[in-house]
C-alpha positions in Angstrom: -0.3 0.0 0.1 1.3 3.4 -1.0 1.7 6.3 1.4 0.4 9.7 1.0 4.1 11.1 0.4 4.7 8.3 -2.2 1.5 9.1 -4.2 2.4 12.8 -4.2 6.0 12.1 -5.5 4.5 9.5 -8.0 2.0 12.2 -9.2 4.9 14.7 -9.5 7.1 12.4 -11.3 4.1 11.6 -13.9 3.4 15.5 -13.9 7.4 16.2 -15.0 7.0 13.2 -17.6 4.3 15.0 -19.6 5.9 18.5 -19.2 9.3 17.2 -20.6 7.4 15.9 -23.8 6.5 19.3 -24.6 8.7 21.7 -26.5 10.8 23.8 -24.0 11.7 27.7 -24.5 14.4 29.3 -22.5 12.6 32.7 -21.6 14.3 36.2 -21.5 15.3 37.3 -18.1 16.5 40.4 -16.5 18.1 40.3 -13.0 18.5 43.2 -10.6 20.0 43.5 -7.2 20.4 46.2 -4.5 21.0 46.1 -0.7 17.4 44.8 0.0 16.6 42.1 -2.4 17.5 40.4 -5.8 14.5 40.7 -8.6 14.1 38.5 -11.4 12.1 39.5 -14.3 11.2 36.5 -16.7 8.9 36.9 -19.7 6.1 34.5 -19.7 3.7 35.7 -22.6 0.4 33.9 -22.8 0.8 31.7 -19.3 -1.5 32.3 -16.5 -0.5 32.1 -12.9 -2.1 28.7 -12.6 0.4 27.2 -15.2 3.5 28.6 -13.2 5.6 26.9 -10.8 8.3 28.8 -8.9 10.4 26.6 -6.4 13.4 27.9 -4.1 15.3 24.5 -3.0 18.8 23.8 -1.7 20.2 27.2 -3.0 18.3 27.1 -6.4 15.7 28.9 -8.3 13.7 26.9 -10.4 11.0 28.7 -12.8 8.5 26.9 -15.0 5.6 27.5 -17.1 3.3 26.0 -19.4 2.0 28.0 -22.4 -1.4 26.5 -23.9 -2.6 28.4 -26.9 -6.5 29.3 -26.6 -8.5 26.1 -28.6 -10.7 28.5 -30.4 -7.7 29.4 -32.8 -8.2 28.2 -36.4 -4.7 27.1 -36.8 -3.7 25.9 -33.2 -0.3 25.9 -31.8 0.9 23.2 -29.8 1.6 24.0 -25.9 5.3 25.4 -25.0 6.9 24.7 -21.7 9.1 27.7 -20.4 12.0 27.0 -17.9 15.0 28.7 -16.3 17.0 27.8 -13.4 19.5 29.8 -11.1 22.0 29.3 -8.3 20.9 31.5 -5.5 23.4 33.0 -3.0 23.2 32.2 0.6 22.1 35.9 1.5 18.9 35.1 0.1 16.0 34.6 2.9 13.8 31.8 1.7 10.9 32.9 3.9 11.1 36.4 2.1 10.7 35.1 -1.5 7.5 36.0 -3.6 6.4 35.7 -7.3 3.6 37.8 -9.1 2.8 37.4 -12.6 1.5 40.4 -14.3 1.1 41.4 -18.1 3.4 38.3 -19.4 6.0 39.3 -16.8 6.9 37.1 -13.6 8.5 39.1 -11.2 10.2 37.1 -8.4 11.6 38.7 -5.4 14.4 37.2 -3.4 14.6 39.3 0.0 18.1 39.2 1.6 18.4 38.1 5.2 19.1 41.0 7.6 22.4 39.4 8.7 23.9 39.9 5.1 22.8 43.6 4.6 25.6 46.3 5.0 26.2 47.6 8.6 27.3 51.0 9.2 30.0 51.0 11.9 30.1 54.1 14.2 33.5 55.1 14.8 34.6 56.6 18.0 37.5 58.6 19.2 40.2 56.6 21.4 
């Protein structure tokens, strides 16, 4: 008898198998960084939030999305898989990660941990 975890892992493996059969596109990405966060902007045209998967695990950010053209088109196009992966510095706080899809652009914000932010040290006279 399978446990819930085994069933979940099997379902995830089946999903990955189905997605791997789709043509894969590497979307354009812009990455910006300041003292507070790292911002990843990823072009995902025609992809809805329900078709995007963002994961942060073991210092790696995985971004995947599936574009399914509308069925109403006279000449339907095949579905396409978007995928990118990045190494994430240890300065990123896993609890401070958020993602928003707006106008075909995925915004992933990776907040930096307080310990990693620059500190001003006061100099005293001795």
